N, CA and C of each residue as an Amber inpcrd file, in Angstrom:
protein
   246
  39.7500000 -42.9160000 -14.1440000  38.3650000 -43.0130000 -14.5590000
  38.2990000 -43.1630000 -16.0790000  37.2190000 -43.7120000 -16.5650000
  37.0060000 -43.8520000 -17.9960000  36.7640000 -42.4820000 -18.6070000
  36.7930000 -42.4190000 -19.9400000  36.6240000 -41.1470000 -20.6390000
  35.2290000 -40.5580000 -20.5010000  34.1990000 -41.4080000 -20.4860000
  32.8190000 -40.9340000 -20.4230000  32.2320000 -41.2160000 -19.0460000
  31.8510000 -40.1390000 -18.3820000  31.2240000 -40.2500000 -17.0660000
  29.9130000 -39.4910000 -17.1290000  28.8110000 -40.1980000 -16.9290000
  27.4920000 -39.5640000 -16.9650000  27.1430000 -39.0600000 -15.5770000
  26.5020000 -37.9030000 -15.5390000  26.1190000 -37.2940000 -14.2740000
  24.6660000 -36.8470000 -14.3510000  23.9460000 -37.0270000 -13.2600000
  22.5890000 -36.4960000 -13.1570000  22.4100000 -35.8830000 -11.7740000
  21.4990000 -34.9340000 -11.6960000  21.2490000 -34.2080000 -10.4470000
  19.7690000 -34.3330000 -10.1210000  19.4660000 -34.6040000  -8.8590000
  18.0770000 -34.7540000  -8.4260000  17.4560000 -33.3890000  -8.1500000
  16.1900000 -33.4300000  -7.8490000  15.5030000 -32.2380000  -7.3590000
  16.0350000 -31.8970000  -5.9720000  15.6710000 -30.7370000  -5.4680000
  16.0450000 -30.3260000  -4.1140000  15.0560000 -30.9400000  -3.1310000
  15.5770000 -31.5430000  -2.0820000  14.7690000 -32.1060000  -1.0120000
  14.9420000 -31.2470000   0.2240000  13.9810000 -31.2960000   1.1150000
  14.0680000 -30.5400000   2.3570000  13.5740000 -31.4240000   3.5010000
  14.4180000 -31.5210000   4.5510000  14.0470000 -32.3170000   5.7110000
  14.6290000 -31.6420000   6.9450000  13.7770000 -31.3840000   7.9120000
  14.2010000 -30.7420000   9.1670000  14.9770000 -29.4570000   8.9130000
  14.5440000 -28.6910000   7.9230000  15.1880000 -27.4220000   7.6090000
  16.4380000 -27.5420000   6.7580000  16.8870000 -28.7590000   6.4810000
  18.0740000 -28.9740000   5.6450000  17.6360000 -29.1560000   4.1990000
  18.2680000 -28.4110000   3.2930000  17.9950000 -28.5450000   1.8630000
  19.1840000 -29.2540000   1.2260000  18.9060000 -30.2630000   0.4050000
  19.9790000 -31.0350000  -0.2070000  19.4950000 -31.6490000  -1.5120000
  20.4480000 -32.1180000  -2.2990000  20.1490000 -32.8190000  -3.5470000
  21.1930000 -33.9170000  -3.7150000  20.9060000 -34.8180000  -4.6240000
  21.8090000 -35.9290000  -4.8980000  22.4040000 -35.7840000  -6.2900000
  23.6630000 -36.1510000  -6.4220000  24.3600000 -36.1290000  -7.7040000
  24.8200000 -37.5530000  -7.9780000  24.4070000 -38.0960000  -9.1230000
  24.7620000 -39.4740000  -9.4850000  25.7690000 -39.4620000 -10.6260000
  26.7520000 -40.3340000 -10.5130000  27.7780000 -40.5040000 -11.5350000
  27.7730000 -41.9610000 -11.9650000  27.8030000 -42.2180000 -13.2840000
  27.8720000 -43.5860000 -13.7920000  28.7860000 -43.6390000 -15.0110000
  29.4280000 -44.7650000 -15.1870000  30.1880000 -45.0310000 -16.4240000
  30.1510000 -46.5310000 -16.6980000  29.0150000 -46.9840000 -17.0940000
  28.8500000 -48.4190000 -17.3480000  28.4620000 -49.1400000 -16.0730000
  29.3030000 -50.0670000 -15.6170000  28.9870000 -50.8770000 -14.4420000
  29.2410000 -50.1340000 -13.1290000  30.0430000 -49.0650000 -13.1820000
  30.3670000 -48.3400000 -11.9470000  29.3790000 -47.1990000 -11.7030000
  29.0990000 -46.9530000 -10.4310000  28.2030000 -45.8560000 -10.0910000
  28.5810000 -45.2850000  -8.7270000  28.2510000 -44.0230000  -8.5450000
  28.4760000 -43.3580000  -7.2630000  27.3930000 -42.3110000  -7.0820000
  27.0140000 -42.0860000  -5.8330000  26.0230000 -41.0710000  -5.5290000
  26.5840000 -40.1670000  -4.4440000  26.4860000 -38.8650000  -4.7010000
  26.9420000 -37.8810000  -3.7390000  25.7930000 -37.0170000  -3.2780000
  26.0280000 -36.2850000  -2.2180000  25.0040000 -35.4070000  -1.6550000
  25.5840000 -34.0000000  -1.5870000  24.8200000 -33.0250000  -2.0870000
  25.2270000 -31.6290000  -1.9720000  24.2440000 -30.9170000  -1.0520000
  24.6440000 -29.9260000  -0.3050000  25.8890000 -29.1720000  -0.4090000
  27.0640000 -29.7730000   0.3610000  26.9190000 -30.9220000   0.9850000
  28.0330000 -31.5120000   1.7410000  29.1750000 -31.9360000   0.8200000
  28.8560000 -32.2050000  -0.4490000  29.8600000 -32.6220000  -1.4410000
  30.5810000 -33.8920000  -1.0070000  29.8140000 -34.8500000  -0.5230000
  30.3580000 -36.1240000  -0.0760000  29.7170000 -37.2600000  -0.8660000
  30.5300000 -38.2290000  -1.2480000  30.0120000 -39.4410000  -1.8820000
  29.4130000 -40.3010000  -0.7670000  28.1350000 -40.6770000  -0.9250000
  27.4600000 -41.4530000   0.1160000  27.3360000 -42.9230000  -0.2430000
  27.5110000 -43.2580000  -1.5360000  27.5450000 -44.6600000  -1.9410000
  28.3590000 -44.7680000  -3.2260000  29.0550000 -45.8790000  -3.3610000
  29.9040000 -46.0650000  -4.5280000  30.0570000 -47.5570000  -4.8130000
  29.9660000 -47.9150000  -6.0920000  30.1980000 -49.2860000  -6.5390000
  31.1920000 -49.2170000  -7.6950000  32.3820000 -49.7300000  -7.4650000
  33.3670000 -49.8130000  -8.5260000  34.3700000 -48.6810000  -8.5990000
  34.1240000 -47.5790000  -7.9120000  35.0710000 -46.4640000  -7.9060000
  36.0250000 -46.6350000  -6.7250000  37.3110000 -46.3790000  -6.9510000
  38.3040000 -46.4600000  -5.8900000  38.2870000 -45.2130000  -5.0170000
  39.0630000 -45.2430000  -3.9350000  39.1130000 -44.1090000  -3.0020000
  39.5710000 -42.8320000  -3.6890000  40.6040000 -42.9380000  -4.5280000
  41.1080000 -41.7430000  -5.2210000  40.0570000 -41.1800000  -6.1650000
  39.3390000 -42.0690000  -6.8420000  38.2950000 -41.6270000  -7.7650000
  37.1330000 -40.9700000  -7.0230000  36.7190000 -41.5290000  -5.8840000
  35.6370000 -40.8910000  -5.1290000  36.1010000 -39.5410000  -4.5880000
  37.3660000 -39.4220000  -4.2190000  37.8980000 -38.1280000  -3.7820000
  37.8550000 -37.1160000  -4.9270000  38.1270000 -37.5740000  -6.1510000
  38.0430000 -36.6940000  -7.3160000  36.6030000 -36.2510000  -7.5620000
  35.6510000 -37.1550000  -7.3750000  34.2400000 -36.7980000  -7.5480000
  33.8120000 -35.7790000  -6.4880000  34.2520000 -35.9570000  -5.2560000
  33.9440000 -34.9900000  -4.1930000  34.5720000 -33.6320000  -4.5000000
  35.7920000 -33.6420000  -5.0200000  36.4480000 -32.3900000  -5.4030000
  35.6600000 -31.7020000  -6.5180000  35.2070000 -32.4800000  -7.4850000
  34.3890000 -31.9310000  -8.5660000  33.1250000 -31.2800000  -8.0140000
  32.4230000 -31.9800000  -7.1200000  31.1880000 -31.4210000  -6.5570000
  31.4740000 -30.1210000  -5.8070000  32.5920000 -30.0620000  -5.0930000
  32.9540000 -28.8510000  -4.3590000  33.2060000 -27.7000000  -5.3310000
  33.9940000 -27.9570000  -6.3760000  34.3140000 -26.9050000  -7.3500000
  33.0840000 -26.4320000  -8.1120000  32.1690000 -27.3390000  -8.4050000
  30.9960000 -27.0290000  -9.2280000  29.7160000 -26.8740000  -8.4010000
  29.8420000 -26.6520000  -7.1080000  28.6720000 -26.6320000  -6.2260000
  27.6160000 -25.6330000  -6.6730000  28.0120000 -24.4260000  -7.0180000
  27.0300000 -23.4100000  -7.4270000  26.2430000 -23.8770000  -8.6480000
  26.9340000 -24.4420000  -9.6320000  26.2640000 -24.9280000 -10.8430000
  25.3690000 -26.1220000 -10.5300000  25.8340000 -27.0360000  -9.6800000
  25.0190000 -28.1940000  -9.3060000  23.7640000 -27.7710000  -8.5550000
  23.8730000 -26.7600000  -7.7020000  22.6940000 -26.2480000  -6.9920000
  21.6860000 -25.6650000  -7.9790000  22.1650000 -24.9250000  -8.9770000
  21.2580000 -24.3600000  -9.9880000  20.5710000 -25.4670000 -10.7630000
  21.3310000 -26.5000000 -11.1060000  20.7430000 -27.6350000 -11.8300000
  19.6570000 -28.2910000 -10.9880000  19.9320000 -28.5280000  -9.7100000
  18.9500000 -29.1710000  -8.8250000  17.7110000 -28.3010000  -8.6720000
  17.9000000 -27.0010000  -8.5760000  16.7610000 -26.0900000  -8.4270000
  15.8700000 -26.1040000  -9.6650000  16.4440000 -26.4390000 -10.8210000
  15.6880000 -26.4650000 -12.0640000  14.9710000 -27.7770000 -12.3340000
  15.1920000 -28.7800000 -11.5100000  14.5410000 -30.0750000 -11.7090000
  13.1110000 -30.0030000 -11.1790000  12.1660000 -30.3250000 -12.0480000
  10.7510000 -30.3290000 -11.6690000  10.1930000 -31.7250000 -11.9510000
  10.1570000 -32.5370000 -10.9240000   9.7080000 -33.9200000 -11.0850000
   8.2680000 -33.9760000 -11.5670000   7.4320000 -33.1070000 -11.1120000
   6.0210000 -33.1360000 -11.4980000   5.8350000 -32.8720000 -12.9810000
   6.7730000 -32.1720000 -13.6150000   6.6730000 -31.8960000 -15.0500000
   6.6560000 -33.1950000 -15.8440000   7.3170000 -34.2300000 -15.3470000
   7.3660000 -35.5160000 -16.0280000   5.9820000 -36.1690000 -16.0850000
   5.0900000 -35.8070000 -15.1750000   3.7550000 -36.4010000 -15.1190000
   2.7070000 -35.5550000 -15.8270000   3.1020000 -34.3800000 -16.2570000
   2.1610000 -33.4700000 -16.9200000   2.1390000 -33.7610000 -18.4230000
   0.9680000 -33.6690000 -19.0000000   0.8480000 -33.8640000 -20.4450000
   1.1890000 -32.5600000 -21.1280000   1.8150000 -32.6580000 -22.3120000
   2.1820000 -31.4300000 -23.0660000   1.0030000 -30.6650000 -23.5640000
């Protein structure tokens, strides 16, 4: 993988009693999206199998922190005036 990998975490979604969030990874032209708490890459463009396995391993190791990040995302705050 390249030296700089950007990551973002979505808000928490809930469907049929399942709570989940998405984790996006980008480094220029390549991108991948994973889903937590399953810690699985669900789409990838430009990352090889070994690299997606590394991203899944990262999500597994950092799951608690990623969940906290997702819980802190408030999409509606973006629409509120200061």
